[in-house]
KEMARVEX-401270 format. One line per 8 residues: number of its first residue (from 1); their letters; for each residue x, y, z of N, C-alpha, C. Coordinates in steps of 0.2 Angstrom, whole numbers, plus 5000, padded with zeros to 4 digits. Atoms other than C-alpha are relative to their C-alpha. Layout:
NUM	a	X,Y,Z,X,Y,Z,X,Y,Z | ...
***
This chain:
1	mlifnntt	5002,4995,5006,4956,4818,5270,4999,4996,4994 | 5001,5003,5007,4950,4814,5253,5005,5002,4995 | 4994,4999,5004,4963,4812,5240,4997,5000,4993 | 5002,5000,5007,4957,4818,5223,5004,5006,4996 | 4997,4995,5004,4965,4827,5208,4997,5000,4993 | 5003,5000,5007,4962,4831,5190,5005,4997,4995 | 4995,5003,5005,4976,4821,5182,4997,4994,4997 | 5002,5006,5003,4975,4806,5171,4999,4994,5005
9	ssssnfll	5002,5005,4995,4966,4792,5180,5005,4994,5000 | 4996,5007,5000,4976,4776,5186,4995,4995,5001 | 5004,5006,5000,4970,4759,5188,4996,4999,5007 | 5004,5000,4993,4965,4761,5207,4996,5006,5001 | 5004,4994,4998,4956,4777,5205,4993,5000,4996 | 5006,4999,5003,4938,4782,5201,4999,5007,4997 | 5002,4993,5002,4931,4798,5192,4993,5002,5002 | 5006,4997,4998,4918,4808,5200,4997,5004,4995
17	tafpgler	5004,4996,5004,4904,4816,5191,4995,5004,5003 | 5004,4995,4997,4894,4831,5196,4993,5000,4996 | 5006,5000,5004,4881,4834,5183,5002,4998,4992 | 4998,5002,5006,4884,4824,5167,4997,5004,4994 | 5002,4996,5006,4883,4834,5151,4999,5008,5001 | 5000,4993,4998,4883,4851,5161,5007,5002,5002 | 4993,4998,4997,4902,4852,5164,5001,5008,4999 | 4998,4993,5001,4903,4870,5156,4996,5004,5005
25	ahvwisip	5004,4996,4996,4890,4876,5168,5001,4998,5008 | 4999,5002,4993,4898,4869,5184,5001,5006,5004 | 4999,4994,4996,4904,4886,5190,4993,5003,5002 | 5006,4997,4998,4886,4893,5189,4996,4995,5005 | 5003,5004,4995,4879,4877,5197,5002,5000,5007 | 4997,5000,4993,4891,4878,5211,4997,5006,5004 | 5002,4994,4996,4883,4895,5217,4994,4997,5004 | 5006,5002,4996,4866,4887,5222,5002,4994,5005
33	vcclyiia	4998,5006,4996,4875,4871,5228,5004,5003,5007 | 4996,4997,4995,4887,4882,5239,4995,5003,5005 | 5005,4996,4996,4872,4892,5246,4996,4994,5004 | 5004,5006,4996,4863,4875,5251,5005,4997,5005 | 4995,5003,4995,4879,4869,5260,5001,5005,5005 | 4999,4994,4995,4881,4886,5269,4993,4999,5005 | 5007,5001,4996,4862,4884,5275,5000,4994,5004 | 5000,5007,4996,4865,4866,5280,5005,5001,5006
41	llgnsmif	4995,5000,4995,4881,4870,5290,4998,5005,5005 | 5002,4995,4995,4874,4886,5298,4994,4998,5004 | 5006,5001,4997,4857,4880,5302,5000,4994,5005 | 4999,5006,4995,4862,4863,5310,5004,5002,5005 | 4996,4997,4995,4876,4872,5319,4996,5004,5005 | 5004,4996,4996,4864,4884,5326,4995,4996,5005 | 5005,5004,4996,4851,4871,5332,5004,4996,5005 | 4996,5003,4995,4865,4861,5340,5002,5004,5006
49	fvtiiers	4998,4995,4995,4872,4876,5349,4995,5002,5004 | 5006,4998,4996,4855,4882,5355,4998,4995,5005 | 5002,5006,4995,4851,4865,5362,5004,4999,5006 | 4995,5000,4994,4867,4865,5372,4999,5006,5005 | 5000,4994,4996,4866,4883,5378,4994,5001,5004 | 5007,4999,4997,4847,4884,5382,4998,4994,5005 | 5002,5006,4995,4843,4874,5398,4993,4998,4999 | 5007,5002,5001,4824,4874,5394,4999,4995,4994
57	lhkpmyyf	5000,5005,5005,4829,4863,5379,5003,4994,5002 | 4997,5006,4998,4837,4850,5389,4995,4995,5002 | 5005,5005,4999,4823,4837,5386,5001,4995,4994 | 4999,5005,5005,4823,4821,5376,4999,5002,4993 | 5002,4998,5007,4814,4828,5361,5006,5004,4997 | 4994,4996,5003,4828,4841,5359,5006,4997,5000 | 4994,5004,5000,4842,4829,5363,5000,4997,4993 | 5001,5004,5006,4836,4819,5348,5001,5005,4994
65	lsmlsvvd	5000,4995,5005,4834,4835,5338,5008,5002,4999 | 4993,4998,5000,4852,4840,5342,5004,4995,4997 | 4997,5005,5003,4858,4823,5337,4999,4999,4993 | 5002,5000,5008,4849,4824,5320,5004,5006,4997 | 4996,4994,5002,4858,4841,5318,5007,4998,4999 | 4993,5002,5000,4875,4833,5322,5001,4995,4994 | 4999,5005,5006,4872,4819,5309,5000,5003,4994 | 5000,4996,5006,4867,4831,5296,5006,5004,4999
73	lcltittl	4994,4997,5001,4882,4841,5299,5006,4996,4998 | 4995,5005,5002,4893,4826,5298,4999,4998,4992 | 5001,5002,5007,4885,4820,5282,5001,5006,4995 | 4998,4995,5005,4887,4837,5274,5007,5001,4999 | 4993,5000,5000,4905,4838,5279,5003,4995,4996 | 4997,5006,5003,4908,4821,5272,5000,5001,4992 | 5000,5000,5007,4903,4825,5254,5002,5007,4997 | 4998,4993,5002,4908,4844,5254,5006,5000,4996
81	psvlgvlw	4994,4999,5004,4926,4842,5248,5000,4997,4993 | 5000,5003,5007,4923,4830,5233,4995,5004,4996 | 5005,4996,5005,4907,4840,5227,5003,5006,4998 | 4998,4993,5002,4915,4857,5227,5007,4999,4996 | 4995,5002,5004,4931,4849,5221,4999,4999,4992 | 5002,5001,5007,4922,4843,5205,4997,5006,4997 | 5003,4994,5003,4912,4859,5203,5005,5006,4999 | 4995,4994,5000,4926,4872,5206,5006,4998,4996
89	fhareisf	4993,5002,5002,4942,4863,5201,5000,4995,4995 | 5000,5006,5004,4936,4849,5190,5005,4994,5002 | 4996,5005,4997,4945,4838,5202,4996,4993,5001 | 5005,5005,5000,4936,4822,5197,5003,4993,5003 | 4997,5007,4998,4949,4808,5201,5000,5000,5008 | 4999,5002,4993,4948,4800,5218,5003,4993,5001 | 4996,5006,4999,4959,4786,5225,4995,4995,5003 | 5004,5006,4998,4951,4769,5229,4999,5001,5008
97	kacliqmf	5001,5000,4993,4955,4771,5248,4996,5006,5002 | 5004,4994,4998,4948,4789,5249,4993,4998,4998 | 5006,5001,5002,4933,4783,5240,4996,4995,5005 | 5002,5005,4995,4931,4768,5252,4998,5004,5007 | 5002,4996,4994,4932,4780,5267,4994,5004,5000 | 5006,4996,5001,4920,4792,5260,4993,4996,5000 | 5006,5004,5000,4908,4778,5256,4997,4998,5007 | 5001,5003,4993,4909,4771,5274,4996,5006,5003
105	fvhafscl	5004,4995,4996,4904,4788,5281,4994,5002,4997 | 5006,4998,5003,4891,4792,5269,4994,4995,5002 | 5005,5005,4998,4882,4776,5272,4999,5000,5008 | 5001,5000,4993,4885,4776,5291,4996,5006,5002 | 5004,4994,4998,4878,4794,5293,4993,5000,4998 | 5007,5000,5003,4864,4791,5282,4996,4995,5004 | 5003,5005,4995,4859,4775,5292,4999,5003,5007 | 5001,4997,4993,4862,4784,5308,4994,5005,5000
113	essvlvam	5005,4995,5000,4850,4798,5303,4993,4996,5000 | 5006,5005,5000,4837,4784,5299,4998,4998,5007 | 5001,5002,4993,4839,4778,5317,4998,5005,5005 | 5002,4994,4996,4838,4795,5325,4993,5002,4999 | 5007,4999,5001,4822,4797,5316,4995,4995,5004 | 5004,5005,4996,4816,4781,5324,4999,5002,5007 | 5000,4998,4993,4821,4787,5341,4995,5006,5001 | 5005,4994,4999,4811,4804,5338,4993,4997,4999
121	afdrfmai	5007,5003,5000,4796,4793,5333,4998,4997,5007 | 5001,5003,4994,4798,4784,5349,4998,5005,5006 | 5001,4995,4995,4799,4800,5359,4993,5003,4999 | 5007,4998,5002,4782,4806,5350,4995,4995,5003 | 5005,5005,4998,4774,4790,5354,4999,5000,5007 | 5001,4999,4993,4778,4791,5372,4997,5006,5003 | 5003,4994,4998,4773,4809,5374,4993,5000,4999 | 5007,5000,5001,4756,4806,5366,4996,4994,5002
129	cnplkyaa	5004,5006,4998,4751,4788,5370,5001,4998,5007 | 4999,5001,4993,4759,4787,5387,5003,5006,5003 | 4997,4994,4997,4762,4804,5394,5002,5000,5007 | 4998,5001,4993,4762,4799,5412,5006,4996,5001 | 4994,5004,4999,4776,4787,5409,5006,5003,4996 | 4995,4997,5004,4786,4799,5398,5006,5002,5004 | 4994,4997,4996,4797,4807,5411,5004,4994,5003 | 4997,5006,4996,4800,4790,5420,5004,4995,4995
137	vltdmmvl	4997,5004,5005,4805,4781,5404,5006,5003,4996 | 4995,4996,5003,4814,4794,5394,5004,5004,5004 | 4995,4996,4996,4827,4799,5407,5006,5002,4996 | 4994,4998,5003,4844,4807,5403,5004,4994,4998 | 4996,5006,5001,4852,4790,5405,4997,4995,4995 | 5003,5004,5005,4840,4781,5394,5001,5003,4993 | 4998,4997,5006,4843,4794,5380,5007,4999,4998 | 4993,5002,5001,4861,4791,5382,5001,4993,4998
145	vivlvvci	4999,5007,5002,4859,4772,5380,4997,5000,4993 | 5003,5000,5006,4848,4775,5365,5005,5002,4995 | 4995,4997,5004,4862,4786,5357,5005,4995,4999 | 4995,5005,5000,4875,4773,5361,4998,4994,4996 | 5002,5006,5004,4865,4758,5354,4999,5002,4992 | 5001,4998,5007,4861,4768,5338,5007,5000,4997 | 4993,4999,5003,4880,4772,5335,5003,4993,4999 | 4996,5007,5000,4886,4754,5339,4996,4996,4994
153	rqvlfssp	5004,5004,5005,4872,4747,5327,5003,5002,4993 | 4998,4998,5007,4878,4758,5312,5007,4998,4999 | 4993,5003,5001,4897,4753,5315,4999,4993,4998 | 5000,5007,5001,4892,4735,5316,4997,4998,4993 | 5003,5002,5006,4882,4735,5300,5003,5003,4994 | 4997,4997,5005,4892,4747,5290,5007,4998,4998 | 4993,5002,5000,4909,4740,5293,5000,4994,4995 | 4999,5006,5004,4906,4723,5284,4999,5002,4992
161	ivvaiqtl	5000,4998,5007,4901,4732,5268,5007,5002,4997 | 4993,4997,5002,4918,4741,5267,5005,4995,5000 | 4996,5005,5000,4927,4726,5272,5000,4995,4994 | 5001,5004,5006,4919,4716,5258,5002,5003,4994 | 4998,4996,5006,4922,4729,5245,5008,5000,5000 | 4993,5000,5000,4940,4730,5250,5004,4994,4997 | 4997,5006,5003,4943,4712,5245,4999,4999,4992 | 5002,5001,5008,4936,4715,5227,5005,5004,4996
169	sfyggqel	4996,4997,5005,4945,4720,5212,4996,5004,4995 | 5004,4996,5005,4939,4735,5201,5003,5002,4994 | 4997,4997,5006,4941,4742,5184,5002,5007,5001 | 4997,4994,4999,4952,4757,5185,4997,5006,4995 | 5002,4994,5004,4947,4775,5179,4993,5000,4998 | 5007,5000,5001,4928,4771,5179,4996,5006,5002 | 5004,4994,4998,4916,4786,5179,4994,4998,5005 | 5006,5001,4996,4904,4786,5194,4995,5005,4998
177	shpfcyhp	5006,4996,5002,4887,4794,5193,4999,5006,5004 | 5001,4994,4995,4889,4806,5208,5007,5003,5001 | 4994,4997,4998,4902,4818,5215,5002,4998,5007 | 4998,5004,4994,4904,4806,5230,4999,4993,4999 | 5000,5007,5001,4906,4788,5232,4994,4997,5004 | 5006,5003,4998,4890,4778,5234,5000,4993,4998 | 4999,5007,5001,4889,4759,5236,4997,4997,4994 | 5003,5003,5006,4877,4754,5222,5003,5003,4994
185	dvikhtrf	4996,4997,5006,4887,4766,5210,5007,4997,4999 | 4993,5003,5000,4904,4759,5215,5000,4993,4998 | 5000,5007,5001,4900,4741,5215,4998,4998,4993 | 5001,5002,5007,4895,4741,5196,5006,4999,4997 | 4994,5001,5003,4913,4742,5192,5005,4995,5002 | 4995,5005,4998,4920,4727,5200,5001,4995,4995 | 4998,5005,5005,4929,4714,5190,4996,4993,5000 | 5004,5006,4999,4918,4700,5197,4993,5001,5000
193	nswissfc	5007,4999,5000,4900,4697,5198,4997,5005,5005 | 5002,4995,4995,4893,4713,5206,4993,4999,5003 | 5007,5002,4997,4876,4705,5209,5000,4998,5007 | 5000,5002,4993,4881,4697,5225,5001,5006,5005 | 4999,4995,4995,4888,4712,5233,4995,5005,5000 | 5006,4996,5001,4874,4723,5226,4994,4998,5004 | 5006,5003,4996,4861,4711,5234,5002,5001,5007 | 4999,4999,4992,4870,4711,5251,4999,5007,5002
201	gmflqlym	5001,4993,4998,4871,4730,5251,4992,5002,5000 | 5007,4998,5000,4852,4731,5246,4997,4996,5006 | 5003,5003,4994,4848,4718,5260,5002,5004,5006 | 4999,4996,4994,4857,4728,5273,4996,5006,5000 | 5004,4994,5001,4849,4744,5267,4993,4999,5002 | 5007,5001,4998,4832,4736,5268,4999,4998,5007 | 5001,5002,4993,4835,4728,5285,5001,5006,5004 | 4999,4994,4995,4841,4744,5293,4995,5005,4998
209	ngtdllfi	5005,4994,5001,4831,4758,5284,4993,4997,4999 | 5006,5003,5001,4817,4746,5280,4996,4999,5007 | 5003,5001,4994,4814,4741,5298,4999,5007,5004 | 5001,4993,4997,4817,4759,5304,4993,5003,4997 | 5006,4997,5003,4803,4765,5292,4994,4997,5003 | 5006,5004,4997,4791,4751,5298,4999,5002,5007 | 5001,4998,4993,4794,4756,5316,4997,5007,5000 | 5002,4993,5000,4791,4774,5312,4992,5000,4998
217	lfsyvlil	5007,5000,5002,4775,4770,5303,4995,4996,5005 | 5004,5003,4994,4769,4758,5317,4999,5005,5005 | 5001,4995,4995,4772,4772,5329,4995,5005,4999 | 5005,4995,5001,4761,4784,5320,4993,4997,4999 | 5007,5003,5000,4747,4771,5318,4998,5000,5007 | 5002,5000,4993,4747,4770,5337,4998,5007,5002 | 5001,4993,4999,4748,4789,5338,4993,5002,4998 | 5006,4999,5003,4734,4791,5326,4994,4997,5004
225	rtvlstvt	5006,5003,4996,4723,4779,5336,4999,5003,5006 | 5000,4996,4994,4727,4788,5352,4996,5007,4999 | 5003,4993,5001,4723,4805,5345,4993,5000,4998 | 5007,5000,5003,4707,4800,5336,4995,4998,5006 | 5004,5002,4994,4701,4793,5353,4998,5005,5005 | 5001,4994,4996,4702,4810,5361,4993,5003,4997 | 5007,4997,5002,4685,4819,5361,5001,5007,4997 | 5000,4993,5002,4690,4838,5359,5005,5000,4994
233	pkkqqkal	4996,4999,5006,4696,4843,5342,5007,5004,5001 | 4994,4996,4998,4708,4856,5350,5006,4995,5002 | 4995,5004,4997,4717,4842,5359,5003,4996,4994 | 4998,5004,5006,4718,4832,5343,5005,5004,4996 | 4995,4995,5003,4726,4847,5334,5006,5001,5003 | 4994,4999,4997,4738,4850,5347,5005,4994,5000 | 4996,5006,5000,4744,4832,5348,5003,4999,4993 | 4997,5001,5007,4746,4831,5329,5005,5005,4998
241	stcvchic	4995,4994,5002,4755,4848,5328,5007,4998,5002 | 4994,5002,4998,4769,4841,5338,5004,4995,4996 | 4997,5005,5004,4772,4828,5325,5001,5002,4993 | 4999,4997,5006,4772,4839,5310,5007,5000,4997 | 4993,4999,5002,4790,4843,5310,5004,4993,4999 | 4997,5007,5001,4795,4824,5312,4998,4997,4994 | 5002,5003,5006,4784,4819,5298,5003,5003,4994 | 4996,4996,5005,4792,4832,5287,5007,4997,4999
249	avtvfyvp	4993,5002,5000,4809,4826,5292,5000,4993,4997 | 5001,5007,5003,4804,4808,5288,4999,5000,4993 | 5002,5000,5007,4797,4812,5271,5006,5003,4996 | 4994,4997,5004,4812,4823,5266,5006,4995,5000 | 4995,5005,5000,4824,4809,5271,4999,4994,4996 | 5001,5007,5003,4816,4793,5265,4998,5000,4992 | 5002,4999,5007,4808,4799,5248,5006,5000,4995 | 4994,5000,5004,4825,4804,5240,5004,4993,5000
257	mislslah	4995,5006,4999,4834,4789,5248,4997,4994,4996 | 5003,5006,5003,4821,4776,5241,5000,5001,4992 | 4999,4998,5007,4821,4785,5224,5007,4999,4997 | 4993,5002,5003,4840,4784,5222,5001,4993,5000 | 4998,5007,4999,4841,4766,5228,4996,4996,4994 | 5004,5003,5006,4827,4761,5215,5004,5002,4993 | 4997,4998,5007,4836,4771,5201,5006,4996,4999 | 4994,5003,5001,4852,4762,5204,4999,4992,4999
265	rlfrstpr	5001,5007,4999,4846,4744,5208,4995,4997,4995 | 5006,5002,5004,4830,4742,5198,5000,5002,4993 | 5001,4997,5006,4830,4754,5184,5007,5002,4997 | 4993,5000,5003,4847,4751,5175,5001,5005,4995 | 4999,4995,5005,4843,4763,5161,4999,5007,5002 | 5002,4993,4997,4840,4778,5172,5006,5005,4997 | 4995,4995,5002,4849,4793,5164,5005,5002,5006 | 4995,4999,4995,4865,4797,5173,4999,5007,5003
273	vlcstlan	5002,4993,4997,4860,4816,5175,4995,4999,5005 | 5006,5001,4995,4844,4810,5184,5003,4997,5007 | 4996,5003,4994,4855,4799,5196,5004,5005,5004 | 4996,4995,4996,4866,4813,5200,4996,5005,5003 | 5005,4995,4997,4852,4825,5203,4997,4997,5006 | 5003,5004,4994,4844,4812,5215,5005,4999,5005 | 4995,5001,4995,4860,4809,5224,5001,5007,5004 | 4999,4993,4997,4863,4828,5227,4994,5002,5004
281	iylllppv	5006,4998,4996,4845,4830,5233,4999,4995,5006 | 5000,5005,4994,4846,4814,5244,5005,5003,5006 | 4995,4998,4995,4862,4821,5253,4999,5007,5002 | 5000,4993,4998,4858,4840,5253,4993,5002,5003 | 5007,4998,4998,4839,4841,5255,4999,4999,5008 | 5001,5000,4993,4838,4834,5273,5004,5005,5004 | 4996,4995,4995,4852,4844,5281,4998,5007,4999 | 5002,4993,5002,4845,4860,5272,4993,5001,5003
289	lnpiiysl	5007,4999,4998,4827,4858,5276,4998,4998,5008 | 5001,5002,4993,4828,4850,5294,5000,5006,5004 | 5000,4994,4995,4834,4866,5303,4995,5005,4998 | 5005,4995,5002,4822,4877,5293,4993,4997,5002 | 5006,5003,4998,4807,4865,5297,4999,5001,5007 | 5000,5000,4993,4811,4864,5315,5000,5007,5003 | 5000,4994,4997,4815,4882,5318,4994,5004,4998 | 5006,4996,5002,4799,4888,5309,4994,4997,5004
297	ktktirqa	5006,5004,4997,4787,4875,5317,5001,4999,5007 | 5000,5002,4993,4794,4873,5334,5002,5007,5004 | 5000,4993,4997,4791,4889,5344,5006,5001,5005 | 4994,5000,4995,4804,4885,5358,5007,5001,4997 | 4994,4999,5003,4818,4883,5346,5001,5007,4997 | 5000,4993,5003,4813,4899,5337,5002,5005,5005 | 4999,4995,4995,4812,4909,5353,5008,4999,5003 | 4993,5001,4997,4829,4901,5359,5005,5003,4995
305	mfqllrsk	4996,4997,5005,4837,4906,5342,5000,5008,5000 | 5000,4993,5000,4831,4924,5343,5003,5003,5006 | 4997,4997,4994,4836,4926,5361,5008,4999,5000 | 4992,5000,5001,4854,4920,5357,5002,5005,4996 | 4998,4995,5005,4855,4931,5342,5000,5007,5004 | 5001,4993,4996,4848,4946,5353,5006,5001,5005 | 4995,4999,4995,4861,4943,5367,5007,5001,4997 | 4994,4999,5004,4875,4942,5354,5001,5007,4998
313	csrglhvr	5000,4993,5003,4870,4958,5346,5001,5005,5006 | 4999,4995,4995,4868,4967,5363,5007,5000,5003 | 4993,5001,4998,4885,4960,5369,5005,5004,4996 | 4996,4996,5005,4893,4967,5353,5000,5007,5001 | 5001,4993,5000,4885,4984,5355,5003,5002,5007 | 4997,4998,4993,4891,4984,5374,5007,5001,4999 | 4992,5000,5001,4909,4980,5369,5002,5006,4996 | 4998,4994,5005,4909,4993,5355,4999,5007,5004
321	glrescd	5001,4994,4996,4902,5006,5368,5006,5001,5005 | 4994,5000,4996,4916,5002,5380,5006,5002,4997 | 4994,4998,5004,4929,5004,5367,5000,5007,4998 | 5000,4993,5002,4923,5021,5361,5001,5004,5006 | 4999,4996,4994,4922,5027,5379,5007,5000,5002 | 4993,5001,4998,4940,5021,5382,5004,5005,4996 | 4997,4996,5005,4945,5030,5366,4999,5008,5002
***
């Protein structure tokens, strides 16, 4: 559990910030923020639950989609306590250990989402460029192997950052730019030269997220080449329509992430309120929009959701009727 309170800060604590300069409006700001959190929690839970229940969705594409939903759920839950703590109770202070734990999970789940998007790009590449080998390559065992490799990769690359930060000494009571702990923001307040640690963090982020993005772009270059080589426009449209949701998910994830990273590392004079807004967009936008995009654009997901809701409603009416007949 994260440990934060609103008492006077000590030497080993940090002060979280939601929206600098808008402290009096925190209660009103919390209303849309809470709505976004509710949408993210309900939407991703629904997609994960539907994927497990509905047997027609037991396919590699939907396995990866359910994994994306789980990652978005975990990322949302990781930042939820500190964000609402600051907005509702002005609980700004967070201990160094709690900050370290939150930072590890924020970066681990963020990088994990990037890797899941790569796996989804590989799925689309196989489905469009090598449809005859799709079933033979992307078996249930292969999907499980991909998931394990992705998870192990995040632990191996996220742990050194936390271990390195744990050995550093920080100025106590420093204000962070976000309502959660973020590596480029925390590392500014070290007593030693923060450039080395910041450079290492940027290198790992470029290595992991950068290589992921390059792989996604390369996959879509091959997909476009295959699609454009087909003769009929209907087949081209059908092939590209299966990639629309994934392209939206990639855009929603990478654009805020790159903007926030540049704001912290390259543009030192960026206003704090802008950094805070970018951080909230970065962590809230993908979990909120991904379920909406996939439920609206993917017919099978939409039908499975309606069927699940219909069965729940009919079951509730049936139980109510039995109770009334018994009475």
